[in-house]
C-alpha positions in Angstrom: 3.2 13.4 12.0 -0.1 13.6 10.6 -2.5 11.3 8.7 -5.8 12.9 7.8 -9.0 11.9 5.9 -9.4 13.8 2.6 -12.5 12.2 1.2 -14.1 9.2 -0.5 -13.4 8.5 -4.1 -15.5 5.2 -4.3 -18.0 4.7 -6.9 -21.0 4.9 -4.3 -19.9 7.5 -1.9 -17.6 9.8 -4.3 -18.7 8.5 -7.8 -15.1 8.7 -9.1 -13.6 5.3 -9.2 -15.4 1.8 -9.3 -12.9 -0.1 -6.9 -14.9 -3.3 -7.2 -14.5 -3.2 -11.1 -10.5 -2.7 -10.5 -10.5 -5.4 -8.2 -12.4 -7.6 -10.3 -10.1 -6.9 -13.2 -6.8 -7.8 -11.4 -8.1 -10.6 -8.9 -7.1 -13.4 -11.1 -3.9 -11.9 -12.6 -0.2 -12.6 -11.6 0.9 -9.7 -9.6 3.7 -7.7 -11.2 5.9 -9.1 -8.1 5.4 -10.5 -4.4 6.7 -8.4 -1.8 8.9 -7.7 0.0 11.0 -6.9 -3.2 14.4 -6.2 -1.4 16.6 -8.4 0.6 19.4 -8.1 2.7 22.4 -7.1 0.9 20.6 -4.8 -1.5 22.3 -1.4 -1.8 19.1 0.4 -0.6 19.3 3.3 1.7 17.0 2.6 4.6 16.5 -1.2 3.9 18.6 -2.5 6.8 16.7 -0.7 9.4 13.5 -2.3 8.2 15.0 -5.9 8.0 16.6 -5.5 11.3 13.4 -4.7 12.9 11.7 -7.6 11.4 14.5 -10.0 12.3 14.7 -8.7 16.0 10.9 -9.4 16.3 11.2 -12.8 14.7 9.2 -12.3 11.5 9.9 -14.7 8.7 9.0 -14.7 5.0 6.0 -16.7 3.7 8.5 -18.6 1.6 10.4 -19.5 4.8 7.4 -20.6 6.8 6.4 -17.2 8.1 3.6 -14.8 7.4 5.3 -11.9 5.5 4.0 -11.8 1.9 2.2 -9.3 0.0 1.1 -8.9 -3.9 2.0 -5.8 -5.9 -0.2 -4.7 -8.8 1.2 -2.0 -11.0 -0.4 0.7 -13.4 0.0 -0.3 -17.1 0.9 -3.7 -16.3 -2.1 -4.8 -14.2 -4.7 -2.0 -14.3 -5.2 1.1 -16.2 -3.4 4.2 -15.8 -6.8 6.0 -16.0 -7.4 4.7 -12.6 -4.3 6.4 -11.2 -5.1 9.8 -13.1 -8.7 9.9 -11.7 -7.1 9.5 -8.2 -4.5 12.1 -8.7 -7.3 14.4 -9.9 -9.2 13.5 -6.8 -6.5 14.5 -4.4 -5.3 17.4 -6.5 -2.0 16.3 -7.7 -0.8 17.2 -11.2 2.3 15.0 -10.7 3.2 12.0 -8.9 6.1 9.4 -8.6 4.4 6.1 -8.2 1.1 4.2 -7.6 0.3 0.8 -6.8 -2.4 -1.8 -5.4 -1.1 -4.2 -2.7 -2.9 -7.2 -1.8 -2.7 -9.2 1.3 -4.1 -12.6 1.5 -5.8 -13.9 4.6 -3.2 -15.0 7.3 -0.5 -12.7 5.6 0.9 -9.4 6.7 3.2 -6.6 5.8 4.8 -5.9 9.1 5.9 -2.5 10.2 8.2 -0.9 7.6 8.5 2.0 5.2 8.6 1.8 1.5 12.2 1.9 0.5 12.4 1.8 -3.3 15.1 1.0 -5.7 15.8 4.8 -6.4 15.8 5.6 -2.7 19.3 7.3 -2.9 17.9 9.8 -5.2 14.6 10.2 -3.4 16.5 11.0 -0.4 18.0 14.0 -2.0 14.8 15.4 -2.9 12.2 17.2 -0.6 9.9 14.5 1.2 6.8 13.8 -0.6 3.2 13.4 0.8 1.5 9.9 0.1 -2.1 8.9 -0.1 -3.8 5.3 0.8 -7.2 4.5 -0.3 -9.3 1.6 1.0 -10.5 0.0 -2.0 -11.9 -3.5 -0.4 -15.4 -3.3 0.8 -14.9 -3.2 4.7 -14.4 -6.6 6.1 -13.5 -8.1 9.4 -9.6 -8.5 10.0 -8.5 -6.1 7.2 -6.5 -3.1 9.1 -3.7 -0.8 8.1 -1.7 0.8 10.6 0.2 4.3 9.9 2.3 6.1 12.3 0.3 5.9 15.4 -3.2 5.2 13.8 -5.2 2.0 13.0 -7.5 2.1 10.1 -10.1 -0.4 10.2 -13.6 -1.0 8.7 -13.1 1.9 6.5 -15.8 2.4 3.7 -14.7 1.5 0.3 -13.0 4.6 -1.2 -12.0 6.2 2.0 -8.8 8.1 1.2 -6.0 9.3 3.6 -3.2 11.8 3.3 0.1 11.2 4.8 2.5 14.2 5.5 5.5 11.7 4.6 5.9 8.9 2.2 8.4 7.9 4.8 5.9 7.1 7.6 6.3 3.5 9.2 3.4 1.5 8.3 1.9 -2.1 8.4 -1.0 -4.0 6.9 -2.5 -7.0 8.3 -5.2 -9.6 7.0 -6.8 -11.5 9.9 -9.9 -11.9 7.8 -11.3 -14.3 5.4 -10.9 -12.7 2.0 -7.9 -10.5 0.4 -7.3 -7.1 1.3 -6.5 -4.6 -1.4 -5.1 -1.2 -0.8 -4.4 1.6 -3.4 -1.1 3.6 -2.5 0.1 6.8 -4.4 2.7 9.3 -4.0 
């Protein structure tokens, strides 16, 4: 399993995407939805393994008194598709399946999971897809992303990483004092 640094697409280091402007645009919007988007009983392959792991570890959703919750922002609904197109050019992808920005507020988290999707049954019939994540918040204390066996902390804004598989288990946590935003693409 490999997660590798591929470069910086931020305005300051890569002069490609002004992530501060993107965050400024979405920060006061209602998210497209609040995660997790699936619940036990949904007919989505792979979901039960994620929910079983959370239940066995004692995680609870924020609405149930726990810390599991994150916001999801989608292109064309919350931010311009131009952001996705610029990112796709940066990583050399001519086509893509999906992109989104996640936001985790202080004290909340997205515990260990892999992103099961509504169309997972179809996706599992196709070759596995590569995935990218990009740190779009300025580096801040307590903002961490964990992928496979790597921890990404204090990353420069725009730092972009490629995953060999979209199905890698990962987590995000915000033990800081401000929101943590991450751009996701596959």
